[in-house]
N, C-alpha and C positions, 0 to 999 in steps of 0.2 A: 046723951046730949044729941040733939038733932042737928043736921047740917044747916048751916046758914044759907047756902045755895044748894038747891036740890040737884041730884045727879041728872045727867042727860037722860031723856026717856029711853034711848036705845040701850043704855047700860043697865037700867033697873032690873031687867030679867035675865041678864047675861050670866052664864056659868063662868067662873073664874078658875084659872089654873092653880092647883094646889100641889106644890112640889112634894116629893117624898120627905119623910122626917130627916133631920140632919144627923150627923154622926156616921156618915157612910165611909169616910176615909179609914183605911186599915181593914176593911171588910172585903169580901169577894163581891164586887159591885156588878151584879148581872141584871140590873134593873133599868138602866138609862142608856144602853147601847153605846157606852163610851169605849175608848181604847183602854184595855186593861193592862197594858205594859207601860204606857207613857209615851211622850213625844220622843223623836230622835234625839240622840245626845247632842247633835249639832244645834238643835233648837234651844236646848238648855244652855249651851255655851253662848249662843247669841243673846239670850236673856241676861245671862250673867255679865256680858260685855257692855250692856247699855250704860252710857255715861250719864252723869248727873245732868248735863245740858240736854241730852236727848229726852230724859224723863221730865225735865221741867219745862220743856218747850211743847207747844201744840204740835201734833204729828203732821207730816207732809205726805201726801198720798200719791202724787203723780208717778214718781219713780217706781214705787212698789206696785202700783196698779199696772204699769207697763210690763214689769217682770212677771206678774201673775197672769196677765193676758197672754204673754208668750208661752207660759207653762200650759195654759188651757187651750192654746191654739186659736186665739181670737185676736182682734185688733184692740189697741188701747182704748179706743172710743166705744168698744162693745162690752166693757166690763166696768162695774163699780163694786167696791168693797162695802160690806155691811157688817153690823155688829151681830154676827150669827145669821142664820137663815131667818130667824124671827124678825129681824130688822128688815130683811128683804121682803117679807110678807107685809109688814107694816107700810113700807113706802109704796109697794104695789097697790095696796088698798087705798092709800092716801091719794095716789095719782089716778087710779082707774075705777075704783068702786064708787058707787054713788048711793046716797041715802034713798032707801025705798026700792032700789033697782036690784035685780037678782045677781048673786054670786053662787057658782055651782061647785060642789065637791061630791065625792063618793065616800060614804062612811061604812065601817070605821076607818079613820085615817088620823093623821096628825091633828090634834085638837086646836092648834093655833091658827089653822086656816079659818075655822069658824070664828074664833076669838077676834081676829083682826078685821074680818069682814063685818061682824056685828058691831065692832067698836066704831066704825064709821057710819053705822046705821043702815048698811046694806041688808037686803032680804036674802037670807041664806036658804038655798035650795039644795037639799041633800038627797042623792040617790043612795042605794044600799047594795052591798054584796048579798048574794043569796045564801041559803043555809048551808051550802057547800063551799062558801067563801070564794065564789066565782065573781069576777068583775063584770058588771052589767054593761058591756060594751055597746050593744044595740040601743039600750035605753039612753046611754050617754050621748050617742050620736044623734038620736031623735031629739033629745032635750036641747042640745046645743043649737040645732037647726030651728026648733020651734020657739025656744025661750030667748035666745040670743043674750045669755048672761054677760055681764061686764067682764067677769074674770072666772076662769075655771082653774082650780087648784088640783094638781095631780102629783102625788108622790110615787116615784118609780125607781126602785121597789117601794111598795107601800108599807107604811107602819100603822098598825101592828101585824098585818097579815103576811107580809114578806113576799107577796106575789109581784111578778115583773111583767109589764107589757112589752111586747117586741115592736120592731119597726113598723110592721104592717098595721097593727092596732093603733099605734101613735099617729101614723099618717092619716088613718080614717078620722081620728079625733080632730086633728088639725084641719083637715079638709072641711069638716062639719062646722068648725069654729071660726068661720070667716069674720064674724062680728064680735069675737071674744078674745081677750088676752088669755093665753094658756100658759100657766106657770108649771113647768115640770121640775119637781123638786128631786134632785139627784144626790141627796145626802148620803146614800149608801152605794154610790157608784163604784167605789174601789172593790166592793164585794160582788157586784153584779156584772160589771164590765159593759153595761149598756148605757150609752149616752146619746143625747140629741144636740150637743153643743154645736156640732158642725152644721146643723140645720138652720141656725139663726140667720144665716146669710140669705136664705130664700124663703123664710117663713116670718113675715113681718109681725105676726101676732104671738110669737114664741118668746118666752122668758125661761131661762134655765138657771137653777141655783145649785151651788156646791158649798160644802162646809169643811172647815178644818177641825170640827169637833169630834168626828167619828174616827176614821182610820188614822188621821194625823195626830190625834191625841192632844188637841189644843182646846178642849171644851171649856176650860177655865178662862181662856183668853178671849173667847167669843169673836170668831172671824168667819164670815161667809163671803161668797162672791156671787154676784148676779150678772148674768150675761144675756144680751139681746142685741138687736140691731142698734145702730148709733142713734136713730131717732127716739127709740124707746128709752135708751140709756139717758139721753139728754132730758127727756121728760121726767124720768125718775130722779135725776140729779136736782131737779127743782124742789123736791120735797125731802131730800136727804139732809139730815143735820150736818153741819160742816165738819165736826170732829167726832163722829160716832164710833170710829175704830181707834184703839189706843196704840201707842208706840211699841209696847211689848208684843202685841199681836202681830204688828208689821214685821218686827225683827224675827220672831219665831217662824212666821209663814215663809219668809224669804229663805231661811235655813232649811225648811221642809222641802221647798221646791228645788233647792240646790242638791238635795240628797233624796230623790224619790224612791230609790231602791229600798230604803228602810220601810216605807209605807207599803210597797208592793209585797215585801216579804211578810209583813204582818198580816196583810189581807189574805195571802195564800195560807198562812197558818190558821186564820180564822175559818176559812172555807173548809179546810181539812177537819178542824174541830167540829164544825157545824154538822158534817156528815156523821161523825162519831156520836154526837148527841142525838141526832135524829134516829139512828139505829138503836141506841139505848132506850129511847122513849118508846119506840115500837116494840121492843122486847118486853117492856113493862105493860104493854097493852094500852098506852096512853095515845089518843089521837093527836097527831102532830102534822102541821101543814108545811108544804115545801116553801123554802125561803131563798131569796137571792140576796139577802142582807146579812148583817152580823147578829141576827137573832132568830129565834124560832118561836112560833106561837103554838101552845099546847093546851089541850082541854083536859084538865084533871077531874072535872065533874064535881060532885059534892065534897070530895076530899081535898079540893084545892086549897081552901082557907087554912085547914089544919097543916097541910104540907108547907105552905108559905111560912106559917108560924114556926114549924119545927126547923126549917132550914134557916130562918132568921136567927134562932137561938144558936145555931152553929156558925153564925157570921156570914151567911150566904143570902144575898138580897136578890129576889126576883120581882118582877113587876106584875101586880094584880091588875088585870084588864077587864074585870067584871062589868065595869061601867060601859064598855063598848058593846057588850053582848046581852046585858040584862039579867045575868045570873052569875053566881060565883063559879070558879073552876077554871076560867080562862086565864092563862099565865103567859107572859112574854119573857123569854129567857135570852139575855145577851150572851154572845159567844166570845170567849177569850182565846187563850192559847190551848193547845191540846192538853198540856199539863193541868191547867185550870179546869178545863172541861172534864177531865178524868176525875179530878177531885170532886167536882159537882156530881158526876154520875155516881160515885161511891156514896156520897151523902144522900143523894136523891133516892137511890135504891133502898137504903136503910130506912129513911124517913117514910117512903111510900109504903114499904112493907108494914111499918107500924100503923100508918094511917088506915091501911086496908084491913088490918087484923081486927 
């Protein structure tokens, strides 16, 4: 049956996000960069304590946003909560992207940058990592000055490559982007330690995003925070839905920020496990790329699909990233605890030996 009203022209050719198959719970979920232990106990208690009245009423944001602002070291009028970082991308595009005007990113990266830009009809301009997975800094700087895109999306660390730009590189980008809103997506900050939140006071074109979906273990509740100067926040507030963040997410987030030690301990565990997995992959002769996030990108070559299938039968899920690189073999591996990582290494060694034989 045909549509009564045709799709908007800018949507007709868009690629749409297809999530992994369902049935992931109860398996070793090393495919979506989630927390593999779960949220702090305090967050679970806060969820259990929600009253019937709190659940039946529309959520109120001001108090929670004030407490989250203090946690991130910004003023209350420099932060808004969003339904995950995806929602932050959407309202940024709604406010600043324009149909037919350029939006810039460097690929491979988080696919939702392109998705939301194209959804508003913006002209997506994509630069690319080289064949050694090096970030094209000089080309980015030139393009920002020449093209003056409306928005530049930058994940730092980047997903799926895991590389991290330092302060000097970021300053060069912001200096070149005088006519561009620059969103620095810090979804993996807890594992990298690199942040630009303190820069929003003196960089009028800077937006920084954080999420509670990764280290904090609240992916199922969908909560992100977007931070910028007060003028940008006010503009974004005009396109934010009034109740996009639910009461359960608010309660859990407040519990998380009251007990930050749990998240710091988990992040330290992940960083230690990441080093163990990197060494194990190198021992197997598998090219692996340095990462500042809670995942590693590895190139298993022609044997990659068979490896993914073999590990899947053992209840271990990895993320096939062939679509980013144009051939099979590229795999992104989420890092959990050292115990989980050692289990992966044991199964990986056995499966890789069978694949190679």
